[in-house]
KEZABA-529578 format. One record per residue (C-alpha): residue number from 0; residue in one letter; x negated, z, y negated. Coordinates in steps of 0.1 Angstrom, whole numbers. Layout:
BEGIN
ATOM   resi   resn       x       z       y
ATOM    NUM      a       X       Z       Y
...
# end
This chain:
BEGIN
ATOM   resi   resn       x       z       y
ATOM      0      m    -148     -92    1295
ATOM      1      n    -133     -96    1261
ATOM      2      y    -106     -81    1240
ATOM      3      n     -83     -96    1214
ATOM      4      k     -75     -65    1193
ATOM      5      i     -74     -28    1192
ATOM      6      r     -45     -12    1173
ATOM      7      k     -52      23    1161
ATOM      8      m     -16      32    1155
ATOM      9      d      10      13    1176
ATOM     10      i      46      24    1178
ATOM     11      s      60      -5    1198
ATOM     12      n      41      -4    1231
ATOM     13      g      52      29    1247
ATOM     14      p      66      62    1234
ATOM     15      g      52      78    1203
ATOM     16      v      22      67    1183
ATOM     17      r      -4      51    1205
ATOM     18      v     -38      34    1205
ATOM     19      s     -33      -1    1220
ATOM     20      v     -58     -25    1235
ATOM     21      f     -50     -62    1240
ATOM     22      f     -74     -76    1265
ATOM     23      q     -83    -113    1265
ATOM     24      g     -76    -137    1293
ATOM     25      c     -46    -145    1313
ATOM     26      a     -40    -170    1341
ATOM     27      f      -2    -167    1342
ATOM     28      h       6    -186    1310
ATOM     29      c      42    -175    1310
ATOM     30      k      66    -199    1292
ATOM     31      n      72    -186    1256
ATOM     32      c      47    -158    1260
ATOM     33      f      45    -137    1228
ATOM     34      n       7    -134    1231
ATOM     35      k      -6    -169    1238
ATOM     36      e     -37    -162    1217
ATOM     37      t     -48    -139    1245
ATOM     38      w     -48    -165    1273
ATOM     39      d     -84    -177    1269
ATOM     40      f    -109    -155    1288
ATOM     41      e    -137    -167    1265
ATOM     42      a    -120    -160    1232
ATOM     43      g    -119    -127    1213
ATOM     44      n    -146    -100    1211
ATOM     45      s    -169     -85    1237
ATOM     46      f    -156     -53    1253
ATOM     47      g    -179     -26    1266
ATOM     48      d    -190      10    1263
ATOM     49      e    -190       9    1225
ATOM     50      q    -153      -2    1224
ATOM     51      i    -144      24    1250
ATOM     52      e    -159      51    1228
ATOM     53      e    -141      37    1197
ATOM     54      i    -108      40    1216
ATOM     55      i    -116      75    1226
ATOM     56      k    -123      85    1190
ATOM     57      l     -91      67    1177
ATOM     58      a     -70      87    1203
ATOM     59      e     -84     121    1193
ATOM     60      p     -58     131    1167
ATOM     61      g     -29     152    1179
ATOM     62      h      -3     127    1167
ATOM     63      i     -16     101    1192
ATOM     64      s       5     102    1223
ATOM     65      g     -16      80    1245
ATOM     66      l     -31      46    1253
ATOM     67      s     -14      13    1259
ATOM     68      i     -31     -16    1277
ATOM     69      l     -18     -51    1273
ATOM     70      g     -30     -86    1272
ATOM     71      g     -37    -112    1282
ATOM     72      e     -39     -97    1316
ATOM     73      p     -58     -64    1319
ATOM     74      m     -55     -64    1357
ATOM     75      h     -69     -99    1363
ATOM     76      p     -99     -98    1386
ATOM     77      k    -121    -107    1356
ATOM     78      n    -108     -77    1336
ATOM     79      i     -99     -50    1360
ATOM     80      e    -133     -34    1363
ATOM     81      n    -135     -26    1326
ATOM     82      t     -98     -17    1324
ATOM     83      t    -105       8    1352
ATOM     84      k    -136      21    1333
ATOM     85      l    -115      26    1302
ATOM     86      v     -86      45    1318
ATOM     87      k    -110      68    1338
ATOM     88      r    -128      77    1306
ATOM     89      f     -95      81    1287
ATOM     90      k     -80     104    1313
ATOM     91      k    -112     125    1314
ATOM     92      s    -110     130    1276
ATOM     93      y     -73     133    1273
ATOM     94      p     -56     145    1306
ATOM     95      n     -24     153    1288
ATOM     96      k     -20     119    1270
ATOM     97      t      -3      91    1287
ATOM     98      i     -16      57    1297
ATOM     99      w       8      28    1298
ATOM    100      a      -2      -7    1310
ATOM    101      w      15     -41    1312
ATOM    102      s       6     -66    1339
ATOM    103      g      20     -98    1353
ATOM    104      f       8     -86    1387
ATOM    105      l      32     -67    1408
ATOM    106      f      25     -31    1417
ATOM    107      d      35     -35    1454
ATOM    108      d      17     -68    1459
ATOM    109      y     -16     -64    1441
ATOM    110      l     -20     -32    1422
ATOM    111      k     -10      -4    1445
ATOM    112      d     -44      -3    1462
ATOM    113      k     -65      -7    1430
ATOM    114      e     -83      23    1416
ATOM    115      v     -69      17    1382
ATOM    116      v     -34      28    1392
ATOM    117      n     -47      64    1398
ATOM    118      y     -50      68    1361
ATOM    119      l     -18      51    1349
ATOM    120      d      13      70    1340
ATOM    121      v      35      40    1335
ATOM    122      l      31       4    1345
ATOM    123      v      53     -24    1333
ATOM    124      d      49     -50    1360
ATOM    125      g      59     -86    1366
ATOM    126      q      54    -118    1347
ATOM    127      f      76    -126    1317
ATOM    128      v     103    -150    1327
ATOM    129      d     118    -167    1297
ATOM    130      e     151    -174    1314
ATOM    131      l     155    -137    1320
ATOM    132      r     145    -127    1284
ATOM    133      d     165     -99    1270
ATOM    134      p     155     -84    1236
ATOM    135      r     177     -53    1244
ATOM    136      l     154     -42    1272
ATOM    137      k     132     -13    1264
ATOM    138      w      94     -17    1269
ATOM    139      r      97     -51    1287
ATOM    140      g     106     -87    1277
ATOM    141      s     125    -100    1308
ATOM    142      a     149     -85    1333
ATOM    143      n     126     -91    1363
ATOM    144      q     100     -67    1349
ATOM    145      r     100     -31    1361
ATOM    146      v      89       0    1341
ATOM    147      i      73      21    1369
ATOM    148      n      65      58    1370
ATOM    149      v      31      53    1387
ATOM    150      p      23      89    1398
ATOM    151      e      57      93    1415
ATOM    152      s      55      59    1431
ATOM    153      l      21      67    1446
ATOM    154      k      33     101    1458
ATOM    155      k      65      88    1474
ATOM    156      k      50      55    1485
ATOM    157      e      78      35    1470
ATOM    158      i      87      22    1436
ATOM    159      i     101      49    1413
ATOM    160      l     113      36    1380
ATOM    161      y     104      54    1348
ATOM    162      c     133      70    1330
ATOM    163      d     130      81    1294
# end
């Protein structure tokens, strides 16, 4: 699995100052995607234990609110194993910091039964749809995408939207 970039201080992908990881590889190829450079699964840099430990170290300062995971597509079958490994390690180190993830896969169709969701606080799900693009939306690019409170959704066995 590969990653495109790691941002050590990101203020646009979730609340507060966050560490963000952009994974490499996406099969959706949404029209007018803002991250086309992340589509190729073979591009970017190799992602493994060394990068996980780098992310853990970057998130240590108190002013870091959490981790954001984007892409590409971090939940693609080629990426989900290392995404899960990262979020498990992050929650073990920082149980009080939040993990946000973006995925074109829908929570209720594909992700609800995946181990990865047990570590997520918020999931923005759904593919970007250019015809539904709205720059006024918070944390998402198009009106079809949902910002989901994952722990509450798992507990209640229905989609509970995140309210901030």
